Structure formats: C-alpha cells, structure tokens
C-alpha positions, 0 to 999 in steps of 0.5 A: 760536624754536628751530630744531633740525636733526634730522640734526645731533646735535652742536648744543649747547643750554645747560641753562636753554634745555633746561629752558625747552623741556621746560616749553613742551612739557609745557604743550602736553601739559597744554593738550590734556589740559585741553581734553579733560578739560573736555569729559569733566567736562560730558558728563552736563550736556550729555546732560541738556540735550539730552534724549538717551537712552543709546543716542542719546548713545552714537552721538553720542559715536562722532563724536569718535573717527571724526574722530580716526581719519579725520584720522590719515593727514593729520596726519603729512603736515601735521607733516612738511611744515609742522613740528610747531611750526606745526601746534601753533600752529594746532591747539591754538587750533582744538581749544579753539575746538571745545571751546566750540562743544560748549557751544552745541549745542542738538540732537544733530546739532549736538553730533555735528558739534562732536565730529567737528571736536573729534576732527579737531583733537584728532588734529592736536594729538596727532601734533604734540605727540608729535613735539615730545616726540620732538624734546625727547628728542633734545635731552636725549639721555635718555628724557623722553616718559613725563613729558610724558604725565604732564603730560596725566594731570595735566591730566585731574585739573585739568580734572575739578576745574575741572569739578566747581567749575563744576558746583557754581557752576552755570556753563553749559558754554559759559562754562566752556569759554571760561574754559578757552580763556583758560587755554590761550591764556595758556599758549600765548602764554607758551610758543610761542616755546620750542617746537621748530621741527624741521627734517627732515634731508636724507636723511629729506626725500628719503625722505619725498618718495619715499613715496606718500600711502598707501604700505605701512606699515613693519613695525616701525611696525606692530609698535609699533602692535600693542603700542600697540593692546593697551595702549590696549585695556586703557586703554579698558577701564579708562576705560569699564568700571571703574566698572561692574565695581566696581558689578556684580562687586565690589559696592562701596558706592555711595560707593566705586564710583569707587575702581577708576577713581581708583586706576587713574588715580592709578597711571597718572599716577604711573607716567608720572613714574617711567618715564623713570628706569626706562627709563634704569636697566633699558632700555625693552624690559625695562620694557615686558615687565614692564608687560605682565605687570603689566597681565595680573596686575592684570586677572586678580587682579580677575577671580579675586578680585573683592573691594574690596581685591584689585580695587583693587590689581589696577586699580592694577597695570593703571594702572602697567602701561599708564603707560609703554607708549604713551609708549615706543612713540611715542618708539621710533616717532619715532626710527625712522630710515627714516620722518619722525617725524610720519608714523611717529607717525601710523602707530603712533597709527592702529593703537594708537587702534584698541585704544581704539575696539575695547576697550570694545565688545569688553568689552560684547559678551563681557559680554553673552554670558558675563559681565563677568568673562570680558570682563576676562579676555580683555583681560588676555590683551593684557598677555601679548601685549605682553610677547611682542611686545616681546621680538621687536621690535628697535626697543626699546632 
C-alpha cells in the first residue's frame, strides 16, 4: 500500500512504482466501465424478458441516475473521511454484485430497485476513482487524467464486444454478469495494493472539519460544474439520439444507422489518449476553448448539412470536443486548494451530471415541438458556452 501526503510535494517515488500506480488506477477506471458497458449490452434482452413497453422501461431506467444523483452529496464525504482507496475496495465489489442482481430481476420493480442500487455504488466508484486519478496526477506532476478516462472508454468497447459474444452464445445476462464479476475481482486482487492511500494535509483537514454538510458550494467549483454540464449534455445527446438522428434526419441505410454513434465513440476515446499531451503543449484553458468550439462546429455541421459523410464528420468533431472536457474539469476540481478533493469532485460531478440527465430529454421536448435538427442546434450552443466560460475561469491553467 502506498501512502501519499498531499501536503508534502517533496516525496519522491521511483519510476517503476509510478508506472505501477498508473496501471492500477487505469484498471480501476476500466473495471467500472466494464460493469456499466456489460449492463448496457444486455438492456434489450432484459427489456424483452420482462415484457416491458418503451414508456415503462424508460421510467425504470430513470432509477439508475436517481441513485447516482442522490448519492453525490455523501460520496465526497466518504472519500474524504475514509480515503479513496478504502472506498474503492468497497464500492467496486458492491457495484459488480449489483450488476449480477440486475440479471435476476423478474419484475419491473425489482429491476428498478437493482438499478437504484447500481447507481448508488456507481457514484461511489466515480468519486473515489477520480480522486485516485487526481492523486496520480500529483505524483506524475503532469496531466494524465484524460488517459484514465480513456481507460473507461476502452472498457465500453470491451464490454460491448463481450456482450455481443454472450448474446450469440445465448448466455443469460445473470451468468454473463458473473463472468464480469470474475474479471473485475481478478483485476482488483492484482492491483489494489498499488492504489494510493492519500492522506489529507493538516490545513485541508482543518477546513474540511469546519464545513457544514450542506454548505454553500465554492463559486469556482460551480463554474467548473457548469462547464461539465454543457459537455455532458452534449455527450448525453450523442449517446441517446445519434442513432435516431442518422435514421430520421440523415436517412442513413439501416446498416449504417450506428455510424454516427460509432464515429463519436471512437473519436472520444482517441481524444482522451492524446488530450494530456495537448494540455502540456498548449495549456488546459486553450484546449478546452478549442474543444467547446469543436462541439458546436460538429453539431452545426450535422444540422446544416444532414448528409451521411458530413454528419459523420460532424459527430467525429463532437467526439473529439467532449473527450477532454470532463477529465480536465475533474482534474482542476481535484487540485482546488480550498476544498478536499473528494468533496470538490462530488460538487463538480453533481452539477455536471445534471447535463447528462437533462440533455437527452431536452432534445426530445424540442424535437417534438420543432424538429430534431432544431434540438441538435440548441445543444450545439452549449459548445460556445463552454468556450466563453473557460475564458473567464481562473482555475484552468
């Protein structure tokens, strides 16, 4: 077990240990992403098995973000009190066990309870793992947060491929999820001792004790949260509506309807592995200003030129644009000197996640009133908002 005192920046860690720590933290991101992607890959099978209509199933799915959102005020406190490493050692196993429970549901209400718990432990994983990412950045003394989030993206592809294989082999979701639990348990057992047991410095500890449980959020953290909100609203739009857009607006052939989503995901994952170098070369503020512009340009390209090639290029630009924003916002929040990293990340994550919740429904409402192209244009404005907000915030450097 490695203990880092965040107030002591003079401690030297040799290079092999640095690499091992980075691998362990990356695999924590991967484990969480693999669990979520495994659930997502079996959604159609579970929906069919429970004989649920679209409206009923959509309401049940809402239990997951509700669980995540309600847990946000508590996750930061838990990470600050117990340390991110201890929370991870509890949260990841609990998260994977909740995954298997989803495969046991025989009624809609059972699935709703399972998703609610899945959301609770998912949020604990999110805050604790990102706190580890912030601590690892301090060890490396250079940006590596985007690459960690890239590990989550790779897990998304891996989980989807495993899910496709399980579907073709006709393996029930419950047994599929137990295989995932085995993979996650193996990863955690081989890497937990390299996770960082970060101690909070004396000054920060004193401040944390003085803060009330529901104290007024720091203004800088709120600004970072709004930037994350705009980015995650754009992400949510891509996740939930890209296929519909390619089908109804682009009129892509059935075999290419998934092209928009796939191109977005590939470029988002790619962007996360090159973003850290770009931050070093150009600075975080400049990179995020360009990223916001790319989101807007990509969305407006698909709106004004709704054709297969132009829309694909536009969605690729959106993928690159959103790739570095949330990792950079989390990194800046974790380094905010006035608030403990766990609480800072919980604050920013709370505001950011509202974008993920509100973005897709917003598109649906605007689409019903004026059309899907208009709704994508509204989301496109969020990119310009990111550029403007980043230029005014001092926490970006």
